[in-house]
C-alpha beads as a LAMMPS data file, in Angstrom:
LAMMPS data file: protein, C-alpha beads

385 atoms
384 bonds

1 atom types
1 bond types

-500.0 500.0 xlo xhi
-500.0 500.0 ylo yhi
-500.0 500.0 zlo zhi

Masses

1 110.0

Atoms # bond

1 1 1 229.101 371.772 244.673
2 1 1 229.587 374.607 242.236
3 1 1 232.330 374.734 239.660
4 1 1 234.162 377.769 238.322
5 1 1 232.118 378.022 235.118
6 1 1 233.744 377.197 231.788
7 1 1 237.341 377.753 232.906
8 1 1 239.975 375.662 231.146
9 1 1 241.741 373.037 233.198
10 1 1 245.511 373.280 233.297
11 1 1 246.287 369.570 233.146
12 1 1 249.262 368.741 235.355
13 1 1 248.982 364.951 234.965
14 1 1 249.353 364.354 238.686
15 1 1 247.016 362.247 240.780
16 1 1 245.968 363.238 244.276
17 1 1 244.181 360.776 246.555
18 1 1 241.946 361.882 249.423
19 1 1 241.400 359.346 252.207
20 1 1 238.482 359.781 254.617
21 1 1 236.076 357.439 256.368
22 1 1 233.055 358.498 254.304
23 1 1 231.501 361.390 252.396
24 1 1 228.662 361.608 254.909
25 1 1 227.510 365.068 255.888
26 1 1 230.133 366.146 258.387
27 1 1 232.605 369.019 258.510
28 1 1 235.732 367.102 257.495
29 1 1 233.890 365.315 254.722
30 1 1 232.766 368.603 253.224
31 1 1 236.337 369.899 253.330
32 1 1 237.453 366.800 251.417
33 1 1 234.841 367.262 248.696
34 1 1 235.631 370.980 248.349
35 1 1 239.366 370.321 248.138
36 1 1 238.860 367.485 245.654
37 1 1 236.867 369.824 243.398
38 1 1 239.524 372.515 243.719
39 1 1 242.376 370.182 242.793
40 1 1 240.383 368.789 239.860
41 1 1 239.873 372.326 238.560
42 1 1 243.631 372.833 238.854
43 1 1 244.287 369.892 236.548
44 1 1 244.843 367.021 238.962
45 1 1 243.360 363.578 238.544
46 1 1 241.408 362.968 241.758
47 1 1 240.898 359.722 243.643
48 1 1 238.505 359.519 246.606
49 1 1 239.067 356.578 248.945
50 1 1 236.470 355.995 251.666
51 1 1 235.723 353.110 253.981
52 1 1 232.139 352.896 252.777
53 1 1 229.213 354.707 251.232
54 1 1 226.599 356.356 253.403
55 1 1 222.952 356.890 252.628
56 1 1 223.336 360.674 252.743
57 1 1 226.554 362.002 251.223
58 1 1 227.866 365.232 249.795
59 1 1 227.405 365.293 246.039
60 1 1 230.441 365.021 243.794
61 1 1 229.619 366.579 240.426
62 1 1 232.999 366.441 238.725
63 1 1 234.968 363.499 237.223
64 1 1 236.561 361.491 240.016
65 1 1 237.468 357.906 240.804
66 1 1 235.995 356.429 243.990
67 1 1 237.329 353.350 245.773
68 1 1 235.639 351.740 248.772
69 1 1 237.903 350.150 251.341
70 1 1 235.159 347.801 252.564
71 1 1 235.114 346.181 249.105
72 1 1 238.831 345.483 249.359
73 1 1 238.516 343.788 252.758
74 1 1 235.320 341.833 252.108
75 1 1 235.677 338.490 253.855
76 1 1 238.291 339.700 256.356
77 1 1 238.092 338.171 259.847
78 1 1 235.667 339.892 262.179
79 1 1 236.956 341.782 265.184
80 1 1 239.540 344.512 265.577
81 1 1 242.581 342.273 265.322
82 1 1 241.432 340.949 261.965
83 1 1 240.087 344.109 260.374
84 1 1 242.940 346.495 261.161
85 1 1 245.580 344.610 259.134
86 1 1 242.950 343.937 256.477
87 1 1 242.357 347.675 256.103
88 1 1 246.079 348.307 255.753
89 1 1 246.368 345.575 253.118
90 1 1 243.329 346.989 251.323
91 1 1 244.891 350.437 251.179
92 1 1 248.202 349.042 249.961
93 1 1 246.330 347.309 247.132
94 1 1 244.580 350.545 246.182
95 1 1 247.811 352.558 246.189
96 1 1 249.586 349.973 244.021
97 1 1 246.746 349.925 241.512
98 1 1 246.026 353.661 241.446
99 1 1 249.590 354.955 241.867
100 1 1 248.751 358.383 243.366
101 1 1 251.462 361.033 243.431
102 1 1 250.316 362.171 246.865
103 1 1 247.778 361.206 249.534
104 1 1 245.825 363.588 251.764
105 1 1 244.309 361.780 254.749
106 1 1 241.703 363.012 257.213
107 1 1 240.886 362.139 260.820
108 1 1 241.948 359.713 263.497
109 1 1 242.592 356.123 262.554
110 1 1 242.562 356.919 258.849
111 1 1 245.742 358.939 259.363
112 1 1 247.375 355.967 261.063
113 1 1 246.235 353.551 258.340
114 1 1 247.536 355.919 255.684
115 1 1 251.016 356.069 257.170
116 1 1 251.286 352.321 257.752
117 1 1 249.962 351.488 254.289
118 1 1 252.567 353.540 252.392
119 1 1 255.517 351.958 254.134
120 1 1 258.234 351.175 251.525
121 1 1 256.131 352.880 248.810
122 1 1 257.610 356.418 249.030
123 1 1 254.274 358.133 248.440
124 1 1 254.136 361.526 250.195
125 1 1 251.275 361.726 252.690
126 1 1 249.686 364.865 254.102
127 1 1 247.728 364.226 257.302
128 1 1 244.894 366.349 258.660
129 1 1 243.875 366.367 262.330
130 1 1 240.368 367.762 262.580
131 1 1 239.447 367.758 266.265
132 1 1 240.882 367.666 269.755
133 1 1 243.861 365.249 269.499
134 1 1 242.911 363.779 272.861
135 1 1 239.603 362.688 271.271
136 1 1 240.979 361.732 267.865
137 1 1 243.671 359.542 269.469
138 1 1 242.094 358.619 272.815
139 1 1 244.127 355.545 273.763
140 1 1 247.761 355.436 274.781
141 1 1 248.496 353.103 271.862
142 1 1 246.924 355.424 269.284
143 1 1 248.709 358.475 270.699
144 1 1 252.041 356.637 270.662
145 1 1 251.464 355.492 267.088
146 1 1 250.668 359.065 266.038
147 1 1 253.797 360.404 267.732
148 1 1 255.921 357.815 265.876
149 1 1 254.207 357.881 262.472
150 1 1 253.359 361.574 262.010
151 1 1 257.003 362.758 261.758
152 1 1 257.340 360.469 258.710
153 1 1 254.540 362.267 256.867
154 1 1 255.257 364.925 254.273
155 1 1 253.166 367.336 256.324
156 1 1 250.446 367.630 258.945
157 1 1 247.594 370.148 258.800
158 1 1 245.814 371.247 261.965
159 1 1 242.830 373.486 262.563
160 1 1 244.210 375.227 265.646
161 1 1 247.564 375.977 267.239
162 1 1 246.363 374.306 270.421
163 1 1 245.861 371.023 268.548
164 1 1 249.282 371.300 266.924
165 1 1 250.974 371.832 270.295
166 1 1 249.576 368.507 271.517
167 1 1 252.191 366.775 269.346
168 1 1 255.971 366.574 269.802
169 1 1 258.418 368.936 268.089
170 1 1 259.188 366.636 265.111
171 1 1 255.484 366.826 264.147
172 1 1 255.204 370.570 264.726
173 1 1 258.218 371.151 262.467
174 1 1 256.272 369.846 259.466
175 1 1 252.884 371.223 260.488
176 1 1 250.639 374.070 259.390
177 1 1 247.427 375.555 260.781
178 1 1 244.890 376.170 258.003
179 1 1 241.261 377.300 258.145
180 1 1 238.121 375.687 256.737
181 1 1 236.507 377.273 253.711
182 1 1 232.918 378.428 253.866
183 1 1 230.358 377.040 251.476
184 1 1 229.511 379.529 248.723
185 1 1 225.989 379.914 250.148
186 1 1 227.445 381.621 253.226
187 1 1 229.217 384.332 251.232
188 1 1 226.032 386.342 250.597
189 1 1 226.458 388.821 253.445
190 1 1 224.262 389.646 256.413
191 1 1 220.475 389.885 256.123
192 1 1 218.956 393.233 256.966
193 1 1 215.506 393.883 258.347
194 1 1 213.499 392.263 261.139
195 1 1 214.696 389.054 262.719
196 1 1 212.828 386.001 263.994
197 1 1 212.632 385.356 267.733
198 1 1 214.731 382.206 267.418
199 1 1 217.756 380.766 269.134
200 1 1 219.269 378.204 266.770
201 1 1 221.689 375.303 267.018
202 1 1 223.092 373.430 264.033
203 1 1 224.936 370.139 264.337
204 1 1 224.781 366.413 264.774
205 1 1 222.613 365.196 267.632
206 1 1 225.169 363.516 269.852
207 1 1 226.393 363.903 273.413
208 1 1 229.441 366.029 272.583
209 1 1 227.294 368.818 271.114
210 1 1 225.648 369.175 274.558
211 1 1 222.273 370.450 273.339
212 1 1 220.932 369.933 276.831
213 1 1 223.075 372.823 278.091
214 1 1 221.022 375.207 275.943
215 1 1 217.736 373.525 276.852
216 1 1 218.403 373.837 280.579
217 1 1 219.540 377.462 280.271
218 1 1 216.573 378.366 278.069
219 1 1 214.137 376.763 280.530
220 1 1 215.399 379.156 283.233
221 1 1 214.794 382.294 281.149
222 1 1 211.942 381.410 278.793
223 1 1 209.187 382.967 280.929
224 1 1 210.867 386.359 280.547
225 1 1 210.949 386.007 276.743
226 1 1 207.627 384.391 275.811
227 1 1 208.020 384.951 272.044
228 1 1 211.435 383.284 271.810
229 1 1 211.793 379.664 270.722
230 1 1 214.706 377.250 270.250
231 1 1 215.143 375.659 266.818
232 1 1 217.572 372.739 266.495
233 1 1 218.852 371.562 263.102
234 1 1 220.681 368.277 262.589
235 1 1 220.193 364.540 262.883
236 1 1 221.788 361.790 264.905
237 1 1 223.654 358.627 264.030
238 1 1 222.481 355.148 264.931
239 1 1 223.673 354.290 268.423
240 1 1 224.481 357.863 269.454
241 1 1 221.344 359.859 268.547
242 1 1 220.435 362.049 271.526
243 1 1 217.083 363.247 270.143
244 1 1 214.924 360.945 272.342
245 1 1 216.796 362.056 275.444
246 1 1 216.540 365.720 274.460
247 1 1 212.811 365.459 273.780
248 1 1 212.303 363.814 277.173
249 1 1 214.302 366.623 278.780
250 1 1 212.085 369.216 277.075
251 1 1 209.036 367.475 278.539
252 1 1 210.591 367.470 281.996
253 1 1 211.551 371.149 281.753
254 1 1 208.131 372.152 280.420
255 1 1 209.464 373.695 277.204
256 1 1 208.331 371.171 274.573
257 1 1 206.049 373.742 272.948
258 1 1 208.981 376.117 272.460
259 1 1 211.654 373.732 271.153
260 1 1 211.602 372.483 267.553
261 1 1 213.719 369.617 266.218
262 1 1 213.989 370.164 262.468
263 1 1 216.356 367.322 261.522
264 1 1 218.771 367.630 258.609
265 1 1 217.817 370.420 256.256
266 1 1 219.101 371.579 252.865
267 1 1 220.201 375.190 252.408
268 1 1 220.758 375.744 256.115
269 1 1 221.820 379.337 255.458
270 1 1 218.251 380.291 254.502
271 1 1 216.890 378.484 257.551
272 1 1 219.003 380.381 260.094
273 1 1 219.790 383.741 258.484
274 1 1 217.069 385.684 260.346
275 1 1 217.525 384.061 263.745
276 1 1 218.581 386.256 266.656
277 1 1 221.167 384.019 268.313
278 1 1 223.246 380.976 267.367
279 1 1 224.552 378.765 270.175
280 1 1 227.397 376.241 270.045
281 1 1 227.434 374.359 273.356
282 1 1 229.969 371.615 272.523
283 1 1 232.263 370.002 275.056
284 1 1 235.035 369.828 272.435
285 1 1 235.479 370.717 268.765
286 1 1 238.115 371.279 266.144
287 1 1 237.146 374.307 264.115
288 1 1 233.345 373.974 263.999
289 1 1 231.966 374.742 260.543
290 1 1 228.520 375.454 261.990
291 1 1 229.967 378.264 264.106
292 1 1 231.896 379.780 261.188
293 1 1 228.771 379.628 259.032
294 1 1 226.618 381.282 261.679
295 1 1 229.167 384.067 262.078
296 1 1 229.417 384.590 258.309
297 1 1 225.620 384.740 258.171
298 1 1 225.786 387.610 260.640
299 1 1 224.176 386.046 263.697
300 1 1 225.020 386.995 267.246
301 1 1 226.860 383.856 268.398
302 1 1 227.461 382.327 271.804
303 1 1 229.967 379.474 272.024
304 1 1 231.698 377.405 274.645
305 1 1 235.419 378.063 274.763
306 1 1 236.017 374.376 274.186
307 1 1 239.187 372.458 273.413
308 1 1 241.054 372.389 271.170
309 1 1 240.670 376.132 270.800
310 1 1 238.634 376.529 267.612
311 1 1 235.914 378.901 268.899
312 1 1 238.440 380.840 270.959
313 1 1 240.594 381.468 267.899
314 1 1 237.803 383.187 265.934
315 1 1 235.644 384.825 268.631
316 1 1 236.771 387.998 270.373
317 1 1 234.346 387.794 273.244
318 1 1 232.139 390.852 273.471
319 1 1 233.135 392.066 269.984
320 1 1 232.031 389.449 267.417
321 1 1 230.442 386.909 269.739
322 1 1 230.439 385.704 273.327
323 1 1 232.569 382.898 274.743
324 1 1 231.470 380.953 277.825
325 1 1 233.157 378.176 279.809
326 1 1 232.363 374.598 278.777
327 1 1 229.259 373.268 280.516
328 1 1 228.513 376.550 282.328
329 1 1 224.709 376.847 282.392
330 1 1 224.716 380.074 284.395
331 1 1 227.109 381.740 281.955
332 1 1 224.915 380.701 279.040
333 1 1 221.815 382.125 280.749
334 1 1 223.602 385.428 281.285
335 1 1 224.838 385.571 277.683
336 1 1 221.363 384.848 276.306
337 1 1 219.808 387.542 278.480
338 1 1 222.509 390.030 277.548
339 1 1 221.755 389.697 273.834
340 1 1 217.968 389.349 274.093
341 1 1 217.784 392.460 276.279
342 1 1 219.959 394.620 274.019
343 1 1 219.106 394.747 270.273
344 1 1 222.001 397.154 269.672
345 1 1 224.464 394.595 271.093
346 1 1 222.855 391.863 268.979
347 1 1 223.305 394.039 265.894
348 1 1 226.909 394.912 266.740
349 1 1 227.930 391.306 267.445
350 1 1 226.293 390.041 264.253
351 1 1 227.743 392.755 262.044
352 1 1 231.235 392.174 263.354
353 1 1 230.887 388.389 263.113
354 1 1 229.918 388.606 259.437
355 1 1 233.367 390.010 258.598
356 1 1 234.831 386.521 259.012
357 1 1 233.510 385.609 255.558
358 1 1 236.153 387.695 253.772
359 1 1 238.888 385.480 255.259
360 1 1 237.189 382.157 254.522
361 1 1 236.044 382.380 250.906
362 1 1 236.385 378.939 249.242
363 1 1 238.864 379.946 246.534
364 1 1 241.171 381.693 248.974
365 1 1 241.210 378.874 251.538
366 1 1 241.487 376.034 249.009
367 1 1 244.416 377.840 247.373
368 1 1 246.111 378.021 250.780
369 1 1 245.659 374.258 251.143
370 1 1 246.977 373.644 247.633
371 1 1 250.113 375.713 248.237
372 1 1 250.789 373.976 251.549
373 1 1 250.240 370.491 250.114
374 1 1 252.355 371.106 247.008
375 1 1 255.132 372.711 249.039
376 1 1 255.265 369.849 251.529
377 1 1 255.157 367.220 248.780
378 1 1 257.962 368.958 246.872
379 1 1 260.136 369.094 249.994
380 1 1 259.398 365.432 250.776
381 1 1 260.274 364.252 247.264
382 1 1 263.412 366.387 247.248
383 1 1 264.584 364.822 250.500
384 1 1 264.362 361.237 249.242
385 1 1 267.745 359.497 248.952

Bonds

1 1 1 2
2 1 2 3
3 1 3 4
4 1 4 5
5 1 5 6
6 1 6 7
7 1 7 8
8 1 8 9
9 1 9 10
10 1 10 11
11 1 11 12
12 1 12 13
13 1 13 14
14 1 14 15
15 1 15 16
16 1 16 17
17 1 17 18
18 1 18 19
19 1 19 20
20 1 20 21
21 1 21 22
22 1 22 23
23 1 23 24
24 1 24 25
25 1 25 26
26 1 26 27
27 1 27 28
28 1 28 29
29 1 29 30
30 1 30 31
31 1 31 32
32 1 32 33
33 1 33 34
34 1 34 35
35 1 35 36
36 1 36 37
37 1 37 38
38 1 38 39
39 1 39 40
40 1 40 41
41 1 41 42
42 1 42 43
43 1 43 44
44 1 44 45
45 1 45 46
46 1 46 47
47 1 47 48
48 1 48 49
49 1 49 50
50 1 50 51
51 1 51 52
52 1 52 53
53 1 53 54
54 1 54 55
55 1 55 56
56 1 56 57
57 1 57 58
58 1 58 59
59 1 59 60
60 1 60 61
61 1 61 62
62 1 62 63
63 1 63 64
64 1 64 65
65 1 65 66
66 1 66 67
67 1 67 68
68 1 68 69
69 1 69 70
70 1 70 71
71 1 71 72
72 1 72 73
73 1 73 74
74 1 74 75
75 1 75 76
76 1 76 77
77 1 77 78
78 1 78 79
79 1 79 80
80 1 80 81
81 1 81 82
82 1 82 83
83 1 83 84
84 1 84 85
85 1 85 86
86 1 86 87
87 1 87 88
88 1 88 89
89 1 89 90
90 1 90 91
91 1 91 92
92 1 92 93
93 1 93 94
94 1 94 95
95 1 95 96
96 1 96 97
97 1 97 98
98 1 98 99
99 1 99 100
100 1 100 101
101 1 101 102
102 1 102 103
103 1 103 104
104 1 104 105
105 1 105 106
106 1 106 107
107 1 107 108
108 1 108 109
109 1 109 110
110 1 110 111
111 1 111 112
112 1 112 113
113 1 113 114
114 1 114 115
115 1 115 116
116 1 116 117
117 1 117 118
118 1 118 119
119 1 119 120
120 1 120 121
121 1 121 122
122 1 122 123
123 1 123 124
124 1 124 125
125 1 125 126
126 1 126 127
127 1 127 128
128 1 128 129
129 1 129 130
130 1 130 131
131 1 131 132
132 1 132 133
133 1 133 134
134 1 134 135
135 1 135 136
136 1 136 137
137 1 137 138
138 1 138 139
139 1 139 140
140 1 140 141
141 1 141 142
142 1 142 143
143 1 143 144
144 1 144 145
145 1 145 146
146 1 146 147
147 1 147 148
148 1 148 149
149 1 149 150
150 1 150 151
151 1 151 152
152 1 152 153
153 1 153 154
154 1 154 155
155 1 155 156
156 1 156 157
157 1 157 158
158 1 158 159
159 1 159 160
160 1 160 161
161 1 161 162
162 1 162 163
163 1 163 164
164 1 164 165
165 1 165 166
166 1 166 167
167 1 167 168
168 1 168 169
169 1 169 170
170 1 170 171
171 1 171 172
172 1 172 173
173 1 173 174
174 1 174 175
175 1 175 176
176 1 176 177
177 1 177 178
178 1 178 179
179 1 179 180
180 1 180 181
181 1 181 182
182 1 182 183
183 1 183 184
184 1 184 185
185 1 185 186
186 1 186 187
187 1 187 188
188 1 188 189
189 1 189 190
190 1 190 191
191 1 191 192
192 1 192 193
193 1 193 194
194 1 194 195
195 1 195 196
196 1 196 197
197 1 197 198
198 1 198 199
199 1 199 200
200 1 200 201
201 1 201 202
202 1 202 203
203 1 203 204
204 1 204 205
205 1 205 206
206 1 206 207
207 1 207 208
208 1 208 209
209 1 209 210
210 1 210 211
211 1 211 212
212 1 212 213
213 1 213 214
214 1 214 215
215 1 215 216
216 1 216 217
217 1 217 218
218 1 218 219
219 1 219 220
220 1 220 221
221 1 221 222
222 1 222 223
223 1 223 224
224 1 224 225
225 1 225 226
226 1 226 227
227 1 227 228
228 1 228 229
229 1 229 230
230 1 230 231
231 1 231 232
232 1 232 233
233 1 233 234
234 1 234 235
235 1 235 236
236 1 236 237
237 1 237 238
238 1 238 239
239 1 239 240
240 1 240 241
241 1 241 242
242 1 242 243
243 1 243 244
244 1 244 245
245 1 245 246
246 1 246 247
247 1 247 248
248 1 248 249
249 1 249 250
250 1 250 251
251 1 251 252
252 1 252 253
253 1 253 254
254 1 254 255
255 1 255 256
256 1 256 257
257 1 257 258
258 1 258 259
259 1 259 260
260 1 260 261
261 1 261 262
262 1 262 263
263 1 263 264
264 1 264 265
265 1 265 266
266 1 266 267
267 1 267 268
268 1 268 269
269 1 269 270
270 1 270 271
271 1 271 272
272 1 272 273
273 1 273 274
274 1 274 275
275 1 275 276
276 1 276 277
277 1 277 278
278 1 278 279
279 1 279 280
280 1 280 281
281 1 281 282
282 1 282 283
283 1 283 284
284 1 284 285
285 1 285 286
286 1 286 287
287 1 287 288
288 1 288 289
289 1 289 290
290 1 290 291
291 1 291 292
292 1 292 293
293 1 293 294
294 1 294 295
295 1 295 296
296 1 296 297
297 1 297 298
298 1 298 299
299 1 299 300
300 1 300 301
301 1 301 302
302 1 302 303
303 1 303 304
304 1 304 305
305 1 305 306
306 1 306 307
307 1 307 308
308 1 308 309
309 1 309 310
310 1 310 311
311 1 311 312
312 1 312 313
313 1 313 314
314 1 314 315
315 1 315 316
316 1 316 317
317 1 317 318
318 1 318 319
319 1 319 320
320 1 320 321
321 1 321 322
322 1 322 323
323 1 323 324
324 1 324 325
325 1 325 326
326 1 326 327
327 1 327 328
328 1 328 329
329 1 329 330
330 1 330 331
331 1 331 332
332 1 332 333
333 1 333 334
334 1 334 335
335 1 335 336
336 1 336 337
337 1 337 338
338 1 338 339
339 1 339 340
340 1 340 341
341 1 341 342
342 1 342 343
343 1 343 344
344 1 344 345
345 1 345 346
346 1 346 347
347 1 347 348
348 1 348 349
349 1 349 350
350 1 350 351
351 1 351 352
352 1 352 353
353 1 353 354
354 1 354 355
355 1 355 356
356 1 356 357
357 1 357 358
358 1 358 359
359 1 359 360
360 1 360 361
361 1 361 362
362 1 362 363
363 1 363 364
364 1 364 365
365 1 365 366
366 1 366 367
367 1 367 368
368 1 368 369
369 1 369 370
370 1 370 371
371 1 371 372
372 1 372 373
373 1 373 374
374 1 374 375
375 1 375 376
376 1 376 377
377 1 377 378
378 1 378 379
379 1 379 380
380 1 380 381
381 1 381 382
382 1 382 383
383 1 383 384
384 1 384 385
């Protein structure tokens, strides 16, 4: 993660804590690390609180304290009923010891833990919902808890208006919709010159990403485009890795020699920048970073118009990309053919897509987050009796 050169830090003597499950290589985790770096550069002391460490994590190359929740609950009873209160107690202990001036929490249960753990402590909490609320809070109990606890937060940040509208009015009244920042490597502009005959996907190998939708659609058209191949970047997690199933499907469809599984790769921008088409086939998403990055790179993109509205909020279908219904194999086939048959359309879609970068530069987006967080915290503190 790059820093802003030798700039002087304007020390404000405030401490901001970021709470997230891990710093593993996911979209929300990258947002946390980028925001943490931004706030550190603005003079804040930064605390990162995660449940655990993962083998592969985003690097943190600035001074920061890190606390692991699993160390605080070591020896807690096994099972959900034992570990949930243990996590809350662990967070309470961390807050008492670290005394943050504000907490920014990300994703699902972590948001619930954050709100329960600050009870009677008067620490302002900013919550961030990163995906489809129906997936982030799938049970009736979790949804009810969110509806009760979220109005007590200093603020709630969503990625889309559709996600925000899934919550009652008292939550929406203290909510904002903010974008994700691009990594600096995606600010380089669109590559000119010849392109590779590749259709690319980038993302974790799990069922929600629905890689098989692309594989099935590609199998139906591949004989008409013998030079084109599918290149898939990303790895799976233990227990949900779909790679074996996808490889078996390639064998069944007779396309194994034209589909490449590349795993996790560094500098993904350089890997995909000369591809012809990027496909996002997900069943649901928040605001998918992989899609934003592909657009900023200047690829012609095809995406499912999935809940909770992320792709639909950035793609003007036919102008800077193509939207298709979720799970619609026929629509994906048609979109692929449309672009592969028309280089001028491919060029137009990619050129228009690349314009998204000017709205998502890291400094601009992180400053938006900072202003929203500081404004909400100030209002919360000012409203205390």
